N, C-alpha and C positions, 0 to 999 in steps of 0.2 A: 730455275730448275730445268735442266736439259732433259729431253726424252730418254727413256731407257727401254730396252727390248721387253715386250710383253708376249706371253704365250697366247696363241690364237685360241678362240673359243666359238661355240655356236650359241647365239643369243636365245634361240628357241629352246634348246636343251637346257640352257641356264635358267630360264624361267621355270621350266618343268622341275628342275632340281631344287630351285629356291622354294617352290610351293609344296613339294612332296617329299624331298629327301630329309631324313632325320640327322642333320649335321650336328645337332646338340643331342647327346645320347643319354641324358638322365632327366628325370622329372617325376611327376606324380603317377602312380598306377592308375590305369584307365578306370578301374572299378570305383576308386574313391573320387576321381575327377568327376565322374558322372553323378555321384551323390552330392557333390559340393558346388559344382559350377552351375551358374544360371543358364536358362535356355539360350540357345544361340540365335540372335536375330538374323533374319534372312540376308540382310545387307552385310553381315560379317562372314557369309559363306561364299566361296569362290567356286564356280561351276567346273573349272578345269582341274580341281583337286581330285585325287583318286582315293578309293577305298574309304577307310574311316576318316581320312582327312577331310572328305567332303561333308562330314557331319560336325567338324570342329570349326571354331572361329579361325579366320585367316592367320592369326598370330600364334596358333598352336599346331603341333604336328604329332601324328601317331608314330610310335617306334616300338617294334617288337624286338626285344632283346635276344641275344643268342640263347638264353635259357628259357625263352618262350613267354616272357612277361610283357604284357601290353602296357606301355607308358604313354602319357601325354606330355610332350616336351615343348619348351619355348622355341621360337624361331626368330629370324631376323626382322620379320614384319612387326614384331611388338614395338620396335623403335623406329622402323623405317617404312611405315605406311600410315597414312592419316586421311581423314575425311575433311574435304573443304567444299563448300557450296553443295553439300549433299552427295558428293562423289568420293569414293575411296581411291586415293592416289598411291599406287605402289611406288616406293622410292622417296616419298615426301616424309620428312622427319616428323615424328609424333611429339609435339610440344606440350602435350597435356598429361603425360605420364606422371604418376605420383611415386617418387622414390623417397619421400620424407618419412614413411612408416617402416617399422621393423617387420620384415616378412616372416620371421621365425615363429612367433606364437601360432599363427594360422597354419603354417606348414606342420608344426609339431602336433597340433590337435587333429590333423588329418589322419595321423597314425591310429587314432581310436577306432577307425572304421576298417582297419586291416587285420586279417588273421592268417592269410596265406603266407607261409615262410618266405617264398620267393618275392612276393610283393613287399613284404616287410623289409627284406634286405635292400631292395632298390629304393624304397622310401628312406631308409636310414642313410644310404649314400647321398641322396639329395639333401637331407637334413644336415648331414655333416659338412657338405660343401657350403650351403647357405649359412650355416652357423659360423663358418670361418670367414666368409667374405662380407656378410651383412653389415658389420660395423663400418665398412669402407664404401658402402653403397648409399647410405642415407644422406640425402641432400637437405639443404636449408629451405628449399622452395619447390613447390609443385611445378613441374614443367621442365626444369633443367635436368640434364642427363649425366649419370656418373660412369658411363661406359669405360672411359680411360682408367678410372680407379679400379673398376671391377677386374680389368685385365691385369693391372699391376698386383692386385691382391692375390689373384690366381697364380701369377708367377712366383709370388713369395712362398706358395705352398707346393709348387711342382718342381721336380728336377728338370733342368733344361735339356738334358740328354735323353732321358727315358720318359718324362712326364709323370713319373710315379708321384703319388700324392703323399704329403706329410701332414698329419694333423697339427703339428707344431710348425710354425713358419720356418723355412730354411734361411730366410733373410728378413731383414726388417720390412714389414708391410708399409704401404703408402700412408700418407696422412689423410685428412678429411678430403672428400671429393671436391674438386673445383667444378663450377658449373660449365656445361657445354650445351650448345644448341645443336641439334642433330642436322647435319647438312644433307641436302637431297642427293640421291645417287646419280642423277643425270649429269652432275658436274664432272663425274669421272671421265667422260668422253674427252674433256679438254685438259685435265690436270696431269702433270708429269710426276707429281708427288702427292701422297695422301695426307689428309688431316690438316687442321688449321695451321700447324707449324711445320708443314712439309716433312713430318717425321717418317712417313712411310715411303721408302725409296726402293728402287729395283722392281721386282716382280710383284705387281699389285694384287694379283689373285692370291698369292701366298701370304702377303701381309694382311689382307682383309680377313683371312680365316683364323686369325689368332684367337677369336672368341670361342673357338671349339675347345680350347683347353678348360672351359668350364667343366666339361665332363670327360674329355679324352684322357685315358689313363696310360696310353702307349702311343708310340709313333705310328704303328700300323693303322690305328684309327685315323690319324691325320692323313696318312697316305691315301686311304680310301676316299676321304673328302676331297683331297687335292686332285683326284682324277676328274672331278667335275667343277672344281673351283674356277678354272679359266672360262668355262661356259657361263658361270654366274657373273664373272666380271664382264664378259662380253654382253650379257643381258643388261647389266647396269649401264654400260656405255651406250647401249642402243636406246635407252629410255629418252623420251621427249618430254619436256616440261608441259604442264597443263596451260591452256590458253586462258587469258584473263576473260572471265565470263560476263563482264558488264560492258556497257558502251564505252568507247574510247574516242576522244576528240582528236581526229587525225591531224588537223591543222596544228593544234597545240603540241601534239606528240612530235610532229616534224620540227617544230622549234626546239623542243626538248632534245631531240637527237643532236642538233648542232651544239647545244650546251654540253651534252654528254661526251661527244667526241672531242671537244676542246678541253674539258675539265676532268673527265673520268676514265677515258679509254686507255690511257697509258698504264693504268694498273688493272683495270677490269676487262680490257679488250674491246673489240668492235663486233657488231652484229649485223645480220643481213645476209646477202648472197655470198659474201666472202668474209666470214667471221675470222677474227684473230683473237688470240689469248696469250699474254706474254709470259705466264708462269713465273711470276716474280715472288720473292719474299721481301716484304717491306720491314725495315727495322723498327723496333719498339719506339724509339725516339721520334721517328717520322710519323708513324700512324697514330701513336698516342693512346691506343686503347688499353684496357686493363692488361698489364703485362704478366700477371702471375702464372697463367698457363704456360706461356712460352718460356718464362724465366725459370720455372722449376724444372723444365725439361732440359735446360742447358747450363744450369749453375753447378752441376755436379751432384746435387742431392738425389737425383734419380738415375745416376749412372749404373747402379746395380741392375736395374730393369733393362737398360739398353744392352748391357753385357749379356743378360739372360736371353734376350731375343736374338741377338746376333750369334750366340753360341748354339741356339736351338735349331730344330727342324726348319723353322721359319727363316732363319738367317742363312740357309743354304742358297736361297734364291733372292731374298729380299733383305733389307737391313733397316734398323732403326737409327735415324740420323737427324734428330730435330734441329731446326734452325732457330737462331735468336730473333725471331720476328714472326709475322703472320703472312700467309698467302692471301692477297685480295681475291675473292672467289670470282669465277665467271658468273654472270648475272642472269643466265637463262632461267626463266620462271621465277625471278626474284620476288614478284608480287605474292607468291604463295608461301614464301619461306619465313614469314614472321614467326617470332621476334628476331631482331637483327643483332649483329656482331657475334663473335664466336661464343659468347656466354649468354646470348639471348636477353641482354639487358635493355634493349631499346624496342619498345613494342610496335612501332610503326616506321615506315620509310619516311614519312613526313618529319618525324622527330629525329631520324638519322641525319636528314639533310639540314636540320636546324637545331643545333644542340640546345638552344634556349627552351625548346619544347619537350626536352627529355625529362620525364618525371624521376624524382629522386626515390620515391616509394610508389609502387603501383601494384595493381592486381587485375586479372581478367574479369570482365563482366559477361557472364554467359558464354556462348560460343558463336556470337555474331561477328561476321567479317565486315570491316569498314573499308569499302572500295575507294573512298576518297583519300583517307590518310594511308591506306595500304597497310593493313595489319588487323589483328584481332581487337575487338572493342575492349577498352580498359578504362580504369579510373585511377586518377592520381590520389594519393593519400597524404595527409599532413603528418603522418608518423610512420616509423618503420616497424620492424619486428618487436623492438623493445616496448612499443606503445600498444601492441595488440592486446585485445581484451581477453583472449583465450588462445589455447594451443591450435584450435582449428583455424582461427583467423590468421594466426602467425604463419602457418604452413603455406598460405596462398599469397603472402606479401612478397613481392620482389623488392629487396632492400639493397640498393646500389652502394651502400656504405660498407657492406661486408667484404672481406678479402676475396678477390677473384670475381666479384659481382659488379664491379664498377662500370659505369656507362660513359666514361670520358673518351676523348679521342675521336678520330675520324671526323674532324670538324671542317672538312674541305667544303661542305655545302654552306657553311656560314658566310662565305664571301660572296655568295650569289644573292641576287635580288629576289624578292618574293615572287615576282613574275617569272624569273628564270627557274626558281624551285618548282613552281606549279607546272611549268612546261616539262621540266626534267621528270617529275613524278608521272606525268602523262606518258612520256616516252618509255619509262621503266615498265609500265603496264603492258607494253607491246612485246617485251623480250620473252 
């Protein structure tokens, strides 16, 4: 993927906009949010937030509508911030979100607390949007993310030229969401194309703000957001990955670096004082990982969404152009980004480097990080979702036999000796 021109931005202004600007402009009225939301733990408040935002959790933002109604709206940090080793890391994907439940019953019941006509009108707008897209958001497993499907479902209901909403889909909506693991924002500093399949080409700031169509009913709203979108992109590119917080065997890591640069660097780049990153797309046959995400983007079945994007406000500076393969990511901060592969199907780096250790069925155990295997603690199961005793258990099982959830491929580590794998794991902790 060759580099393309990017609009310059101010990282500090971008952080300010990310934390305080209401780039999503619909949500729950503040009055009912205060009645229903639990108290905000101190660790979920960020001191640099302004006004009412300082009283909200980091993943919610205050928005006063043009007609004077106070709303609490979602923001990017719901999916793009996570706690690891007791520290909130902005830009780290949240791999514990639950999209298996239907959000509509709770949202509809919130209306019982409303009487003000203005608040009721904004609540109804929020209900209408979620009612349309909810069927395309619900995943099979807690932790995987349906963001791509959400965008496609919204495209199905919005006019590409005006963004006007239609209660009935204007084109066929997407199918069931395919699982995606949320990548960290700091990778943006090296990548010339966005997303796992290099789909986001051209101006990255414009491409990344496509989520604003959740609520934006006109192009003027997008133009206002676009004024600070390059700043937000610059902030993303300025982020540094967290350092591995446990001891590292420096001698073993040095041995692992030799293994890495000989076996892994041609796809994932090199690190140190003069880092490199090749910006490659690797074909599905070569990498061997679950092909469904890349294949459905390039087999013609989703061409209507590509045409929508390229015809819209977003397509004026960026373009949707998926490749028939996956981009091996830069590995800065790789230790913190479990689970692994584009669909989050491999719970630890140890299992990624030795495919015989990959569980067919698994689930997280608590929220304890395993610094040896590099990933969140998990347990293998002798059965998949079909063998679960109840619906609650079923939601938490990662079943790699489901379409799109496969954990095959990327078997390059299988050719290494156990000694080489241990050294390589130690080196990956240093990145």
